[in-house]
N, C-alpha and C positions, 0 to 999 in steps of 0.2 A: 830632378828639377835643376835646370840651369839658371844662372843668374846669381843674385845675392843669396847669402846663407838664409835659411828659414828663420833663424833667430834675429838676423838683421831686419828681415821683413816683418817679423813680429814686433820688433822695437819700433819700426816705422808705423805699424798699425796702431800701436799703443799711443805713440805721440800724436798721431793724427786724430785718434779718438778723444784724447785729452783736450786737444785744441777745439774740436767740434763741441764737446760737452761743455767746456769752459765758455765758449762763445754763446751758448744757449741763453744764458741770462741776459746778454746784451741784445738779443733779437727782439726783446719785448713782445713776445708772442708772434714772432716772425713778421713784425710790422716794420722792422728796420732792415733794408736790403743788404748792406755789406756784412753785418754780423750773420745774417741768415745765409748768405752765400758761403761764408766761412764754415758754418755748421755743415752745410751740404757737402762742401768739398772735403772737410775733415772726415766726415763719416764715409764718403765715397772712397777716399784713399784708404781709410782704416779697413773697411770691409774687403776691398780688393786685396790689400796686403795680407789680411787675415786669411782670406780664401787661398792664397798662394802658400801660406804657411801650413795650411791643413793638408797640403800635398805630401808633407814629410812628417810633421809633428802631429801626434794624435790630438783629436779635438778636445778631450778632457784636459790634457796637459796645456795645450795652447790657451784654452779658456781660463785655466787656473792662473797662468802667468798674466794673461791679458787683464783679468779682473783684479788680481791682487796688486799689480803694479799700477794699473789705472786708478784704483781707489786711492792709493797713496798720492799719486801725482795730482789728481783732481782736487784732493783735499788740500794739498800744498798750494795749488793755484787759487783755490777759494780763500786761503789765508792771505796770499800775496796780492791778489787783484781785488778781492771783494771784502777784505777785512773780516772774514769769518774767523771764529775762534774754535780751537780744538781743545777739549778738556782732557784730563788724564785718561779716563776710560776710552775715549775715542782714539787717542794716540796708542794706548796699549792694544786695543783691538786691531789697529792697522799694523802694529809691529807683529802681532800674531799672524796676520794674513801674509805679511812679507816673509816671516819665518816659514810658513807653510809652503810658499813658492820656492824658497831656498831648499827646503827638505825634499820637495818633489824633484827638483833639478839635480840635486847632488846625490840622492840616495835611491830614488825610485827607478826600477828597471823599465817602467812604462815610458819614461822620458828618454828620447834618443840622446846619446852622449857622443 
């Protein structure tokens, strides 16, 4: 695969998906055009970059990273933009998810290094 590193593309995919997901609330059921456009663009970029990532990184590893980092980032955006609160069990669960992503990337032979 030529171009950016697959992990850079995965990072872009994650950020784009977080932007799209975070904008969903502002669409008010897709009745507001600008937030709706942001959702569509975010998901479009996310899925394009994710598809390029899958040329190199196995789908299970890509999805584990995508979902784990995405969950944490969307939760932080919810706190920052929408005043949502995370209790201790929610934070502990997200920490476990992030720890799982780290373990996969550092110790699994399934993840390309």
